[in-house]
N, C-alpha and C positions, 0 to 999 in steps of 0.2 A: 692751334685748332682742335677742337673737340668734337670727336666723332661718338653717336649712340652706339652702343654695343649691338651686335648681331641678334643675342639672345637675352630676354629680360632677366634679370635676379630675381631670386625667390622672393623675394619681399614686394617685387611688383606684378607678380603674378596675381589673378583674381582669386578670393577665396573659395574653396570647394564646398557649398552646403548641403550636399547629396546626403552626407549622412547626418541625423540627428542626433543632437547634444542632449543632455539630461533637462533642458529648459523645453526643450521641446514635446515632452513626454505627454501622449494623449490624458486630457482630464478624466477622472472617474469620481462619480458618485462619494459624498464622503461618509454614507450610511450603507452604501453597496458600490464598493472597490471594483468590483468583477462588471461593473454596467459604465460604459462611457457616456459622456453629458458636456453640453458645452453651455448650460443652462447654470447661471449662479443666484443664490440668495440675494435679494435686493437689501437682505439686512445685514449678513454676515460675510456675504459674499464666497460661501462655500458652495463648489459646484452639487448640484442636487438633479437626480435623475426623475422621470415622470412621476412615479410612484411616491417621490419626495415632495413632489412641488404642491403648494397651497396657493390658490390666487390670492392677491393682496389688493389694495388701491393700484398700485404701481407694479406690474412684472409677479414673480412668483416670490414666495419666502419657504425656507424649510421648516419642517414640522417643528423643531425648538423653537425656532422665533416666533412661530404662532403661538405656541402655548404660551411662550414667554410673554409675549406681548398680550394675552386673555388676561393673564393675570394681574396687568394695569389697568385695564378696561373697567371700569365701574359699572357695575348691572343696574340697568333702570329697576326703579323701585314705586310701588303706591306711595301717596303721600304721607303714608305711614307706617310705610314698612312692608315687605312684603313683595310678590313678584307684580308686574303690573298686568292689568284683567281686562282680556278684550271680550270674551263670552262669561257672562257670568253666571258658571255653570253651577254654582252653590245655589244661588236662587232658585234655578231651574230644578234644581234636584230637590230643593224641600218643597217647592210647588206640586212637583209630580207625587210627592211622598204624602202630602196631604190629600192630595186627590184620590190616590191608591187607597188610603186608609177610609177616607168619606165612601167610596165604593165599596169596601169591604163591610160597612155601616148597612149600606143599602141591602146587600144580599144578607146579612146577620147581626142585624143590628144589637140585638140582646147578646149575642155570645161576643161581638167586639166590644161593646160597652162594658160588660161584666167582667171582661179579663182585662181589658186595658186604660180603662178611664180613669182619672185622678180620683183618689178617695184616702181621705186620712185615714180613715181605719185599715183598710187593707195595706196602706204603706206603715203602719205601724204594726203590720202582724208580719212584716219582711218583705211585702211585694215592691221592692224598691223601683222596678221599672216603671211603675205608672207614674213617675214623677216625671219622666219622658215622652211616654207615649201618649199620657194624658195629653200633651200639648201638640198632637198630629192627629187628635179627634174632634169632632165637632157633632154640634146639636143633631141628632139622628132626623132621616127624612119621616114627615115632610117637609121640616124646616130646613132652610136651603141660604137664608140672608144670613148666618152666621159664618160659614165657610165663605159666600160669595164678599161678602166685606174684607175678611182676613187674606182671601188671596189675591184682590184687587189690590189691598194694601202692600202685600209682600210683590205685587208684580211691578208696581209704582216706583215704592222707593228701593225695593232691593238690590236693582243692578247697581244706580249710584251708588247707594251705602258700599255694596260689595266693590267697585271700581276705587273709590277711596280708602278702604280699609285692606283690601286684598282677600284674596278667599279662604284662606284660612284665620283672619281676624274677624271677618262677618262671619263666618260660620262659629267660630267662639261667641260671640257677643249674642246670637239670636239663640245657641244653646243653654248659655248661660242664663239669659234672660230668660228662656221657656222654663228653665228649671227653677230661678229665683221666684217666679209666678206660682211655681207648684209647690216650691216650699212655704210663700205665704198662703196657699189655701191649705195647705198639711197645719200650719198652726193656728190660724185663725177663721178657719172655714170647715167643707165636709167634703164635698166633693164638685168636679169641674172637668169641663173639656173646653179644648179649644187652642187655637194658634193665637189668642189675643196676648196673653201675657209676653210670648215674645216678638209680636207687633207693636207693644207698646214699649219693648225694649229696644225696637227698632228707630222708633218715633225718639225716644230721648236719644240715641245714638245720630239722630239727624242736627238735632238741636247741638248737641257737643263738636260734630265735625262742622256745623255751620260757625261756629263761635269760634273755633279754633282756625279755619281758616278765613275767617274776616269777613265772611258773608252776612246778609242781613236775615236774621232767625227769627223776625217777629211772626213770619206765616208759620214756622214749626210750631212758637209758642202757641198761637192759634189751633192749629191743628192739637197740640196736646190737651189744650185747654177744654175743648168742645169735647174733646173724647172723655175727658175725665168727669164732666159733667154728666154727659150720658150715661156713663158707668154708674152714676149714683140715682139718675133719674130714670132709666129704663128697668123694670123688674126683671128678676131673673140673673141677672149677669155679675159672675164674680168679680167683685171688686180687689177681692185680695188677690186674684189672679192678674188684673191689672197693673195694679200699684205696685204688687211684689217684681214684674215683669219690668215696669218701667225705671223704678228706681236701679234694678240689678243692670238694665242695659245700660243706663244712663253711666251708673260708675264705673262699669268696664269699659266703655267708651273713653270717657274722659282718663283712665289711667293709661290707655293706649296713645290715645291723641298728645297728650300732656309728657308722655315719657320722655327724659332726654336721650337726645340722639346719639351721645356715647354708648350708652348701652341699652338700647331700646327695645332689643328682644330679650332681652334678660328681665327687664322691669315687666315688660307684655307677658311673658310666659309664667314669670310669678306671679301675676295679675290673676291671671287663669286658674292657676293651681291653688291660691288663697281665697278666691271667690268658691271655687269649686270645694274646696275642704271647708271653709264656712258653711255651706249650705248643707254638706252631709254631716257636719257636726250638728247644727240646729235640728236635723231630722233625727240624728241618734239620740240626743241627749234631751230635747224637749220633747214633751206630750203632745198630743193635738190639742189645742185650747180651744178650738170652735166645734170640734167633732160633739 
């Protein structure tokens, strides 16, 4: 007959867990070893302290995982490159500059126009700034229809175009169209003021964008056609500035819109530089033919 021993053997005694082993060590932040934490990164599972936590879709991630994840997220872009536009700040800035310039004409028309209007003779004498400043001036008071029409057109089509092109590309189209209009005035005219060259450039840009995105462009064609006819019907209008801006704005936007996606930014930057260089070369090498 077998009997149980009065005292259990060492193997039968319960284990004593009062002393922690290596596996029971308190976890610390992988970036701050002196800080205890029981929170782990949902991506790499490393322990992270509150200073290293970044909110994620589920739980928290560490700084490095958030940074690594950001590299793989594709940034939203406007249809033709650039950052998406929520507030058309370039359009509002151009409107403000034109209005402020006109107020300057109200206060001192002779001084402002005499110093900043587009004049072929003065540009040939080295006053190059007139190629741009003239595009921000308008027929002086008491004439108001000139600036009203141009600012209305900019207000209507500017925000839409800026959202399509992105702010930087929109500004490039506007300024290059203004410059192209002034260069045409320099070559074939004598003097002019007004943002009409830039506005006609935006008309051309609207046509290109509509065709590129598959929209119905007939309305834009009618708009351009009517304004070109008015350019030659109404006396005192600079056809050189209008057509120069129209051609330049259309060309620049076409090269922006149809640039290959693989190297779009390089082609668009090259477009700006080439058109700018061409305008400078025409003014530098050619005498004013219409002055």
